[in-house]
C-alpha positions in Angstrom: -9.9 4.5 -11.1 -9.7 0.8 -10.2 -11.1 1.1 -6.6 -7.7 0.7 -4.9 -7.0 3.6 -2.7 -4.2 4.5 -0.3 -5.2 6.5 2.7 -2.7 8.6 4.6 -2.9 11.0 7.5 -0.7 13.6 9.2 -0.2 15.4 12.5 -2.5 18.2 11.3 -5.5 15.8 11.4 -6.0 15.9 7.7 -6.8 12.6 5.9 -5.8 12.1 2.2 -6.8 9.4 -0.3 -4.7 8.5 -3.2 -5.7 6.6 -6.4 -2.7 4.2 -6.6 -3.4 3.3 -10.3 -3.2 7.0 -11.2 0.1 7.3 -9.3 1.6 4.3 -11.0 0.5 5.5 -14.5 1.9 8.9 -13.8 5.2 7.4 -12.8 5.2 5.3 -16.1 5.2 2.0 -14.3 3.2 -1.1 -15.2 0.1 -1.8 -13.2 0.9 -5.5 -12.7 4.0 -4.7 -10.7 1.8 -3.1 -8.0 -0.2 -6.1 -7.1 -1.2 -5.6 -3.5 -2.9 -8.9 -3.1 -2.6 -10.0 0.6 -0.4 -13.0 1.1 0.5 -15.0 4.1 4.0 -14.6 5.5 5.9 -17.5 6.8 6.6 -17.4 10.6 10.3 -17.2 11.6 11.2 -19.4 14.6 12.5 -17.3 17.6 11.7 -14.0 15.9 11.1 -11.0 18.1 7.6 -9.7 18.3 6.8 -6.0 18.4 3.7 -5.4 20.6 
C-alpha cells in the first residue's frame, strides 16, 4: 500500500476505503498513469459557477 486511499460512502451510511494502487495493479494498469497530484486549473472567462 502506498498510502493513497479513495474513500466512498453510500445512502446506507457505510464508509468504504479503497487502496487505489491495489485496484490499479489488479486492473493491470501502470501506476504512473494514476498520478493524482493536485494541479491548478486555468480559469475560463465568463464560465458558469455552480454554488
